[in-house]
C-alpha positions as a printed Julia matrix, in Angstrom:
336×3 Matrix{Float64}:
  17.78   -0.98  -13.27
  18.31   -4.47  -11.78
  18.88   -6.47  -14.95
  20.01   -9.61  -13.07
  16.61  -10.08  -11.45
  13.83  -11.61  -13.57
  11.05   -9.28  -14.72
   7.42  -10.2   -14.16
   5.84   -8.62  -17.22
   8.25   -9.57  -19.98
  11.14   -7.67  -21.55
  11.46   -3.95  -20.92
   9.86   -1.7   -23.52
  11.82    1.57  -23.32
  15.18    3.24  -22.95
  15.49    6.54  -21.06
  17.84    8.69  -19.04
  17.04    8.25  -15.35
  18.18   10.75  -12.7
  19.92   12.92  -15.28
  19.21   15.87  -12.95
  18.45   15.82   -9.19
  15.06   17.48   -9.77
  14.08   14.6   -12.08
  13.73   12.35   -9.02
  11.57   13.79   -6.26
  10.61   11.87   -3.13
   8.26   13.33   -0.53
   7.92   11.43    2.72
   4.38   11.1     4.06
   4.57   10.98    7.83
   1.05    9.62    8.3
   0.38   11.51   11.55
   0.46   15.1    12.77
   3.1    15.97   15.39
   1.36   17.05   18.57
   3.02   20.47   18.77
   4.62   19.9    22.17
   7.07   17.51   23.79
  10.83   17.13   24.18
  11.41   16.12   20.54
  11.74   18.83   17.9
  10.39   17.67   14.55
  12.06   19.17   11.48
  10.59   18.88    8.0
  13.48   19.4     5.59
  14.03   19.37    1.85
  17.47   18.31    0.66
  19.23   18.01   -2.67
  22.46   16.11   -3.43
  22.88   15.3     0.26
  22.24   11.96    1.9
  20.18   11.47    5.03
  23.02   10.68    7.51
  24.97   13.73    6.32
  21.96   15.96    6.94
  21.53   14.38   10.38
  25.17   15.28   11.08
  24.5    18.9    10.11
  21.6    18.92   12.57
  23.9    17.53   15.26
  26.58   20.13   14.6
  24.11   23.01   14.74
  22.23   21.86   17.83
  25.03   20.26   19.83
  22.84   17.16   20.2
  24.55   13.78   19.96
  23.68   11.87   16.74
  22.08    9.07   18.79
  19.35   11.56   19.8
  18.62   12.53   16.2
  16.23   10.21   14.39
  14.59    9.8    11.01
  12.1     7.32    9.64
  13.72    6.44    6.32
  16.81    6.91    4.19
  16.41    9.14    1.13
  18.45    9.26   -2.07
  21.37   11.62   -2.46
  20.91   12.25   -6.19
  17.39   13.58   -5.81
  15.22   16.3    -4.32
  13.67   14.78   -1.2
  11.55   15.87    1.72
  11.64   14.06    5.03
  11.2    14.46    8.78
  13.85   14.37   11.51
  13.36   14.35   15.27
  15.83   15.93   17.71
  15.63   15.17   21.43
  16.18   18.54   23.06
  15.1    17.62   26.62
  14.98   21.18   27.98
  17.94   22.45   25.96
  17.81   25.74   24.11
  16.86   25.4    20.48
  19.16   26.86   17.84
  17.92   28.91   14.91
  16.9    25.99   12.7
  16.88   28.25    9.66
  20.67   28.18    9.95
  20.45   24.72    8.39
  19.26   26.28    5.15
  21.62   26.37    2.22
  20.38   27.47   -1.17
  19.96   24.53   -3.5
  20.97   22.05   -0.79
  18.75   22.32    2.32
  15.45   24.09    2.94
  13.65   24.17    6.3
   9.95   23.57    5.58
   8.5    23.27    9.1
   9.51   23.08   12.77
   7.25   21.63   15.45
   7.35   19.36   18.52
   6.2    15.89   19.46
   6.27   13.7    22.57
   7.97   10.74   20.88
  10.98   10.43   18.63
  10.77    9.21   15.06
  11.48    5.53   14.61
  12.62    3.74   11.48
   9.84    2.81    9.13
   6.99    4.55   10.97
   6.07    6.89    8.11
   3.11    5.95    5.95
   4.85    5.98    2.58
   6.64    8.04   -0.03
   5.28   10.02   -2.96
   7.41   10.08   -6.1
   7.65   12.3    -9.15
  10.08   10.89  -11.7
  11.02   12.46  -15.03
  12.49   10.18  -17.69
  14.35   11.96  -20.49
  15.47   10.92  -23.97
  12.73    8.3   -23.94
  12.93    5.75  -26.74
  10.38    3.05  -27.46
   7.03    2.41  -29.06
   4.48    4.76  -27.44
   1.69    2.19  -27.49
   3.9    -0.47  -25.86
   5.02    1.99  -23.18
   1.44    2.96  -22.34
   0.39   -0.7   -22.28
   3.19   -1.52  -19.83
   2.26    1.43  -17.62
  -1.36    0.25  -17.61
  -0.18   -3.23  -16.58
   1.95   -1.85  -13.76
  -0.9     0.3   -12.48
  -3.28   -2.68  -12.46
  -0.98   -5.54  -11.42
   1.95   -3.96   -9.64
   5.53   -5.24   -9.75
   7.82   -7.58   -7.78
   8.76   -5.85   -4.54
  12.51   -6.25   -4.98
  14.97   -4.34   -2.84
  16.79   -1.78   -4.97
  20.46   -1.93   -5.82
  21.19    0.95   -3.43
  20.44   -1.46   -0.57
  23.6    -3.39   -1.46
  26.04   -0.54   -2.03
  27.76    0.6    -5.18
  28.33   -2.44   -7.39
  27.27   -4.64   -4.46
  30.11   -3.46   -2.2
  28.02   -3.42    1.0
  26.74   -6.94    0.39
  30.27   -8.17   -0.3
  31.52   -6.58    2.93
  28.59   -8.08    4.84
  29.41  -11.55    3.51
  33.04  -11.16    4.55
  32.02   -9.96    7.99
  29.7   -12.94    8.49
  32.39  -15.37    7.38
  34.89  -13.87    9.83
  32.56  -14.56   12.72
  30.92  -11.14   13.0
  33.84   -9.23   14.46
  32.97   -6.12   16.48
  31.98   -3.17   14.29
  29.94    0.0    14.82
  26.22   -0.3    15.45
  25.37    1.52   12.22
  27.59   -0.71   10.1
  26.25   -3.81   11.83
  22.68   -2.74   10.98
  23.73   -1.99    7.4
  25.29   -5.42    6.96
  22.33   -7.28    8.43
  19.99   -5.35    6.13
  22.07   -6.16    3.04
  22.18   -9.88    3.86
  18.46  -10.17    4.62
  17.52   -8.12    1.56
  19.68  -10.33   -0.65
  17.94  -13.47    0.65
  14.55  -11.86    0.08
  15.42  -10.93   -3.51
  16.54  -14.52   -4.19
  13.27  -15.92   -2.87
  11.24  -13.37   -4.83
  13.2   -14.01   -8.04
  12.29  -17.68   -7.69
   8.6   -16.8    -7.39
   8.81  -14.48  -10.39
  10.51  -17.18  -12.46
   7.61  -19.55  -11.84
   4.98  -16.83  -12.19
   3.7   -17.05   -8.61
   4.93  -13.71   -7.23
   1.39  -12.28   -7.27
  -0.57  -15.44   -6.45
  -1.22  -17.09   -3.1
  -0.16  -20.7    -2.64
  -1.09  -23.09    0.15
   1.31  -22.53    3.03
   2.06  -18.94    2.07
   2.09  -16.16    4.61
  -0.54  -13.74    3.29
  -0.12   -9.99    3.8
  -2.9    -7.43    3.56
  -2.27   -4.49    1.26
  -1.19   -1.37    3.12
  -1.12   -3.0     6.57
   1.13   -5.19    8.7
  -1.6    -7.81    9.12
  -0.8   -11.35    8.01
  -2.09  -14.9     8.2
  -1.14  -18.32    6.87
  -3.03  -19.77    3.91
  -4.03  -23.21    5.15
  -6.19  -23.99    2.12
  -7.1   -22.2    -1.09
 -10.57  -20.88   -1.72
 -12.19  -18.52   -4.2
 -12.09  -15.61   -1.77
  -8.31  -15.75   -1.33
  -7.77  -16.1    -5.08
 -10.0   -13.11   -5.75
  -8.38  -10.94   -3.09
  -4.94  -11.72   -4.48
  -6.11  -10.97   -8.03
  -7.41   -7.55   -6.99
  -4.29   -6.66   -4.98
  -5.86   -6.87   -1.53
  -3.62   -9.8    -0.53
   0.01  -10.49   -1.35
   2.22  -13.5    -0.71
   4.74  -12.7     1.99
   8.38  -13.74    1.8
  10.8   -13.96    4.72
  13.17  -11.32    5.98
  15.35  -14.01    7.47
  15.74  -14.56   11.17
  15.04  -17.11   13.88
  12.19  -19.39   12.88
  12.71  -19.0     9.13
  10.5   -21.43    7.18
  12.31  -24.63    6.24
  10.52  -24.77    2.87
  12.91  -22.11    1.57
  15.97  -24.19    2.48
  14.95  -27.42    0.77
  16.86  -29.13   -2.01
  16.82  -26.93   -5.08
  14.9   -24.15   -3.34
  15.74  -20.47   -3.76
  17.92  -20.21   -0.67
  19.5   -23.66   -0.75
  22.96  -22.24   -1.42
  22.62  -19.57    1.27
  22.16  -21.78    4.32
  25.32  -20.42    5.93
  23.96  -16.86    5.71
  20.58  -17.97    7.06
  22.23  -19.72    9.99
  24.42  -16.68   10.68
  21.38  -14.39   10.86
  19.56  -16.8    13.17
  22.55  -17.13   15.5
  22.91  -13.34   15.57
  19.46  -13.23   17.16
  17.48  -11.61   14.36
  13.78  -12.37   14.45
  11.9   -13.55   11.37
   9.85  -10.85    9.65
   7.8   -10.75    6.47
   7.69   -8.49    3.43
   5.1    -8.53    0.62
   6.26  -10.06   -2.64
   4.36   -7.48   -4.65
   4.25   -3.7    -4.64
   1.27   -1.78   -5.96
   1.65    1.93   -6.6
  -1.18    4.17   -5.43
  -2.35    7.18   -7.44
  -0.22    5.99  -10.36
  -0.45    8.39  -13.31
   1.78    9.66  -16.09
   2.06   12.22  -18.81
   4.24   12.65  -21.89
   5.64   16.13  -21.47
   7.37   16.09  -24.87
   8.12   13.54  -27.55
  10.94   12.1   -25.44
  10.04   13.08  -21.86
   7.79   11.01  -19.59
   6.71   12.07  -16.09
   5.51    9.47  -13.58
   3.66   10.25  -10.34
   2.84    7.6    -7.76
   2.94    6.65   -4.1
   4.61    3.58   -2.56
   4.37    2.08    0.89
   7.27    2.09    3.33
  10.25    0.05    2.17
   9.29   -0.3    -1.5
  11.63    0.99   -4.18
  10.68    3.09   -7.19
  13.51    1.39   -9.09
  11.7    -1.97   -8.76
   8.76   -0.43  -10.63
  10.96    1.22  -13.26
  12.82   -2.04  -13.92
   9.61   -3.44  -15.42
   9.51   -0.52  -17.88
  13.1     0.4   -18.74
  16.06   -1.49  -20.13
  19.13   -1.26  -17.95
  21.21    1.72  -19.06
């Protein structure tokens, strides 16, 4: 868990083994639409285990003879897990291979093959459904249940997970070095990875500041407000009872910047969360990235749990695109 980031609901209440087995962490991508059944893009629904998303895309490329640039997926999925996700392959009149040749027992399973007129783009899926098993659970049962009830009702800070920054922050460190060297030419994939790490780091800093002053789940005048489950947003020009109530019930969230051109100056003021990161902010602006917004709070849908044994807890829930299950677990578990 991300112990360096402040928690919203007080100290953690439990210890447990997390991801002790791949099948203890299951992620099922929800596409949110039905492929049309025809078109030049083959859609593959695949289950993988102990294999990361780019590596599976490379296997698809090797089997089909299609260049990796014509193979797309909506989101990255964990390696140390059992995950299901969609890939699109632009065949454009080429002969399809036997997609079942991708199958490897315990590693890859082909669940469905269909067609669609458009390729998959990053972040277009509706969300991800999780089933997480925590083993060797230690903690007071009543306190654990109370914390789970709080998380179901109030949500958690929508931090980016540690995997966004590489092992022990290696990707973020490399991204900082790259920015300081004047953004020397690198591959497109690495460039995207570095931009993501830098922007995510800035977001986490801004969110940690809101958590520290207990305003991560409340709207303040001047905030960009984001509607739950949509990309709709508006600026809060003045507070009223309706906005307060909608924030309290989880219909509205404060939005925080994914930095780019036009980033709000209020985050760069003296003593503000990003005051020491002005060089990074300027770098992102000069690189041409456009300002975007991300909700400060995540709320899990269909959140339920069961104690499978005295020391085993199973959690089931759904999160929107871009939210991390580890951000939710950090409010429950001490860092192992």
